[in-house]
C-alpha positions as CSV (number, residue, x, y, z in Angstrom):
1,M,93.0,100.6,85.9
2,L,93.7,100.0,89.5
3,I,91.4,97.0,90.0
4,A,92.7,95.4,86.8
5,S,96.3,95.9,87.9
6,A,95.6,94.4,91.3
7,Q,93.9,91.4,89.8
8,K,96.9,90.7,87.5
9,A,99.3,91.2,90.5
10,I,97.4,88.7,92.7
11,G,97.4,86.2,89.9
12,E,101.1,86.6,89.3
13,I,102.4,86.2,92.9
14,L,101.3,82.5,92.6
15,D,103.4,82.2,89.4
16,P,106.2,79.5,89.8
17,K,108.8,82.1,88.8
18,L,107.7,84.5,91.6
19,R,107.3,81.6,94.1
20,Q,111.0,81.1,93.7
21,V,111.6,84.7,94.8
22,F,109.1,84.2,97.7
23,W,110.9,81.1,99.0
24,K,114.3,82.8,98.8
25,T,112.9,85.8,100.7
26,L,111.2,83.5,103.3
27,G,114.3,81.5,103.9
28,L,116.6,84.5,104.3
29,T,114.0,86.2,106.5
30,I,113.9,83.2,108.8
31,L,117.7,83.0,108.9
32,A,117.9,86.8,109.7
33,L,115.3,86.4,112.5
34,I,117.2,83.4,114.0
35,I,120.4,85.5,114.0
36,I,118.6,88.4,115.6
37,W,117.0,86.1,118.3
38,N,120.4,84.5,119.1
39,L,122.3,87.8,119.3
40,T,119.6,89.5,121.4
41,T,119.3,86.4,123.7
42,V,123.0,86.4,124.3
43,G,123.0,90.1,125.1
44,L,120.1,89.8,127.6
45,E,121.7,86.8,129.3
46,T,125.1,88.4,129.5
47,F,124.2,91.9,130.5
48,A,120.5,92.7,131.2
49,V,119.4,89.8,133.4
50,P,122.6,89.8,135.6
51,F,122.3,93.6,136.0
52,V,118.7,93.4,137.2
53,S,119.5,90.6,139.6
54,D,122.5,92.4,141.1
55,W,120.5,95.6,141.4
56,F,117.8,94.0,143.4
57,A,120.4,92.2,145.5
58,S,122.0,95.5,146.4
59,L,118.8,96.9,147.8
60,S,118.7,94.5,150.8
61,L,115.1,93.6,150.0
62,P,113.3,90.5,151.2
63,S,114.7,87.2,150.0
64,W,111.8,86.5,147.6
65,T,113.0,89.4,145.5
66,G,115.9,87.3,144.5
67,T,113.7,85.8,141.9
68,M,113.2,89.1,140.1
69,G,116.1,88.2,137.8
70,L,114.1,85.1,136.7
71,F,111.0,87.3,136.2
72,A,113.1,89.7,134.2
73,A,114.3,86.9,132.0
74,I,110.8,85.7,131.3
75,I,109.5,89.1,130.5
76,A,112.5,89.8,128.3
77,G,111.9,86.5,126.4
78,L,108.2,87.4,125.9
79,G,109.1,90.9,124.7
80,L,111.7,89.5,122.3
81,A,109.1,87.1,120.8
82,V,106.6,89.9,120.3
83,G,109.4,92.1,118.8
84,L,110.4,89.4,116.3
85,T,106.8,89.0,115.3
86,F,106.7,92.7,114.6
87,L,109.9,92.5,112.6
88,I,108.7,89.7,110.2
89,G,107.2,92.2,107.8
90,P,110.1,94.8,107.8
91,V,112.8,92.2,107.6
92,S,111.1,90.4,104.7
93,A,110.7,93.8,103.0
94,V,114.4,94.5,103.2
95,I,115.4,91.1,101.8
96,A,112.7,91.1,99.1
97,G,113.9,94.5,98.1
98,L,117.0,92.9,96.7
99,F,114.9,90.8,94.3
100,L,112.3,93.3,93.2
101,D,113.9,93.7,89.8
102,D,113.5,90.0,89.2
103,V,109.8,90.4,89.9
104,A,109.5,93.5,87.6
105,E,111.4,91.8,84.8
106,H,109.3,88.7,84.9
107,V,106.0,90.7,84.9
108,E,107.2,92.9,82.0
109,K,108.4,90.0,79.9
110,Q,105.2,88.1,80.5
111,D,102.6,90.8,80.1
112,Y,104.4,93.5,78.0
113,P,106.6,91.5,75.7
114,N,106.4,94.2,73.0
115,D,107.4,97.1,75.2
116,K,111.0,98.2,75.8
117,P,112.3,96.3,78.9
118,G,113.1,98.3,82.0
119,T,116.6,98.9,83.3
120,A,117.4,97.0,86.6
121,M,118.7,99.1,89.5
122,P,122.4,98.8,90.4
123,L,123.1,96.8,93.5
124,G,123.8,99.8,95.7
125,R,120.5,101.4,94.7
126,S,118.7,98.2,95.4
127,I,120.2,98.1,98.9
128,I,119.1,101.7,99.5
129,M,115.6,100.9,98.2
130,S,115.4,97.9,100.6
131,L,116.4,100.0,103.6
132,K,113.8,102.7,102.6
133,F,111.1,100.0,102.5
134,F,112.3,98.8,106.0
135,G,112.1,102.3,107.4
136,I,108.7,102.9,105.9
137,V,107.3,99.7,107.3
138,I,108.8,100.3,110.8
139,L,107.6,104.0,110.8
140,G,104.1,103.1,109.7
141,N,103.7,100.4,112.3
142,L,105.2,102.4,115.1
143,L,103.0,105.4,114.5
144,A,100.0,103.0,114.4
145,L,101.1,101.4,117.7
146,M,101.4,104.8,119.3
147,L,97.8,105.4,118.6
148,L,96.7,101.9,119.7
149,L,94.8,103.3,122.7
150,V,92.6,105.5,120.5
151,P,89.9,103.2,119.1
152,G,89.8,103.2,115.3
153,V,92.4,105.9,114.9
154,N,95.3,103.4,114.9
155,L,93.8,101.5,112.1
156,I,93.2,104.7,110.1
157,A,96.8,105.8,110.8
158,F,98.2,102.5,109.7
159,F,96.5,102.5,106.3
160,A,96.9,106.2,105.7
161,I,100.7,106.3,106.5
162,N,101.5,103.0,104.8
163,G,99.2,103.6,101.9
164,Y,100.9,106.9,101.1
165,L,104.5,105.8,101.7
166,L,104.3,102.3,100.2
167,G,102.4,103.6,97.2
168,R,105.1,106.2,96.5
169,E,108.1,104.0,97.0
170,Y,106.8,101.0,95.0
171,F,105.6,103.3,92.2
172,E,109.0,105.0,92.0
173,F,110.7,101.6,91.9
174,A,108.6,100.5,88.9
175,A,108.7,103.8,87.1
176,L,112.4,104.5,87.5
177,R,113.1,101.4,85.5
178,H,111.8,103.3,82.5
179,H,112.0,107.1,83.2
180,D,114.3,109.7,84.7
181,A,113.5,111.1,88.2
182,A,111.8,114.2,86.9
183,T,109.4,112.2,84.8
184,V,108.6,109.9,87.7
185,R,107.9,112.9,90.0
186,M,105.6,114.3,87.3
187,L,103.6,111.0,86.9
188,R,103.4,110.6,90.7
189,S,102.1,114.1,91.2
190,R,99.5,113.9,88.3
191,Y,98.2,110.5,89.4
192,S,98.8,110.7,93.1
193,G,95.2,109.5,94.0
194,T,95.5,106.3,92.0
195,I,99.0,105.6,93.4
196,I,97.9,106.2,97.0
197,M,95.0,103.8,96.4
198,G,97.5,101.3,95.1
199,G,99.5,101.9,98.3
200,L,96.4,101.1,100.4
201,M,96.1,97.8,98.6
202,I,99.7,97.0,99.5
203,A,99.1,98.1,103.1
204,G,96.2,95.7,103.2
205,F,98.6,92.8,102.4
206,L,101.0,94.2,105.0
207,A,98.2,94.1,107.7
208,I,97.5,90.4,107.4
209,P,99.9,88.0,109.3
210,I,101.8,85.5,107.1
211,V,100.2,87.0,104.0
212,N,102.4,90.1,104.7
213,L,105.4,88.0,103.7
214,M,104.2,88.4,100.1
215,T,103.7,92.1,100.4
216,P,106.9,93.0,98.4
217,L,106.0,90.6,95.6
218,F,102.4,91.9,95.4
219,G,103.6,95.6,95.7
220,A,106.2,95.3,92.9
221,A,103.9,93.4,90.5
222,L,101.0,95.8,91.2
223,M,103.0,98.9,90.6
224,V,104.6,97.5,87.4
225,H,101.1,97.1,86.0
226,L,99.9,100.4,87.4
227,H,102.9,102.3,86.0
228,K,102.3,100.8,82.6
229,A,98.6,101.9,82.7
230,I,99.5,105.4,84.0
231,A,102.3,105.9,81.5
232,S,100.1,104.9,78.7
233,K,97.3,107.2,79.8
234,A,99.7,110.1,80.3
235,E,101.1,109.6,76.8
236,R,97.6,109.6,75.3
237,T,96.6,112.8,77.1
238,S,99.8,114.7,76.5
């Protein structure tokens, strides 16, 4: 069930229809990062760097310390570059969250044409879902970074946290297109192991640079297939 769902999802993220969603997500992600870079750079140049320079000047230190403002600017620039690299995944997750219903609708029409189509989320709910994905990705990566100095543990933490959270959120997204919240909670509880394993696959995409830009597309497609399989199995065993 899980492997078959993953194979279908991987095949579908290369579909021309979903590539359109990917390019829209990529373009808006780059635009957002450029805006963040410019706003942060202006803030550093206007406030942070002058403050550091003035502070060192006020200490009556040797003349060579006057270059500390320059060093601060260089360090700030490097830190900003690293920070933006860290934000690529989360920012793309927020933006792609606005298009997840397009992905789900395409997968359902293509692979389940005889099933009742799902109901798209209202815009407000899509925005909330996007922000939840953003928070999950940020939380998972921050917790993993906090454990960076503990060999092996950070990697385990990254996959454990992201596997659980991403699995839960993407499954809820796919399932809520067809069921009420109580039914979704029941399915998630009964098949939690399978859903977490699906989340680990999504976390695997998230861990690979550049490939992580396709995480939302893969996650949505995977959980549409997984939800269909789980719902069918639940119906047969009820």
